[in-house]
N, C-alpha and C positions, 0 to 999 in steps of 0.2 A: 504494500500500500504506500502511496506517496502522500506527502503533506497536503497536496491539492485534493486528493481523494478523501482524506480525513476531514479536511475543512468542508468539503461538499457534503459529507455525511452529517457533520455537526450542524451545518446550515439547515439541511432537510429535517433533522431531528428537532432543532429549535422551532421550526415552523409548525411542528405538531404539539408543542408544549404551550400552555397558557401564558407563561412568563417569557416565552421566546428566548432571546439571547441572554436574558437575565436569569434563566433557570439554572439551578444547581447542576454541577457535573460531578459524577463519581466514576472511578475506574474500577472495573472488576476483572478478575482473572478466574477462568474456569479450568480445572484440571481433569475434566471429564466426569468427576463425581461431586466435587465441591465448588463453591464460588466464594471468593473473598472480595469484598467491596470496601473502598475507601474514598474519602473526599480529599485526602492529602495527595496532591498531584504535582509533579515537576516535569517540565519539558526541557530536554537538554540535547547535547550532541554527544554521541558515543563514537569511539574510534577503536577499531580492531584490525589486526593484520590478517589478510586473506592469504593462507599458506600456499594455495595454488598459484596465486598471482604474485606473491611475494611483495605486496604493497599494502599500505594502510587504506582502509575503507572507512568513511564516515557516514553516519546516518542519524536521523532524529530519533530520540527515544522518549517515550512517555512512561514515567515511573510512578507507581502508586506506593505510598508509604503508610500501610495500615498501622504500623507501630507508632505513628505520630498522630493518629486520629482516634480520639476516645469514643467515636461512634462507628468505627469500622466493624465489620462482622464477617464471619465465615458461616456459610449455610450449606447443607447437603442438598444436592439436586433432587428433583422429584423422582428420578429414575435410579437413585443411588441404591445399589445392592440388587437390582433386578436381575442382572446376569447370574449372580450366585443363586438367587431364588429359583430362576428358571432351570438352572442346572440341577438343583436339588429336586425340583418337581419331576424333571425328566428321569432322574435316577429312581425316585420313588415309584414312578409309573412303570418302569422296567422291572422292578422287583415285585 
């Protein structure tokens, strides 16, 4: 995703919210089972070395800092554990 694409998504989202561009923004990360959300957000530039190209590559990074937000939270997704439950039901059905 480019900065331009992100800005376009945020503009579209602002258009759907009652407060528009004044609406609160939160960053959340999903690991496939849980979601962590925070209001503590930093935009910065990151640099790393591309081993294949042997040169430095820079890009924009958006960081969430839940440890700095007393209202951050982690929640389990609605489908958390369903794979294990389905596997167990299938085993029970076979026995």
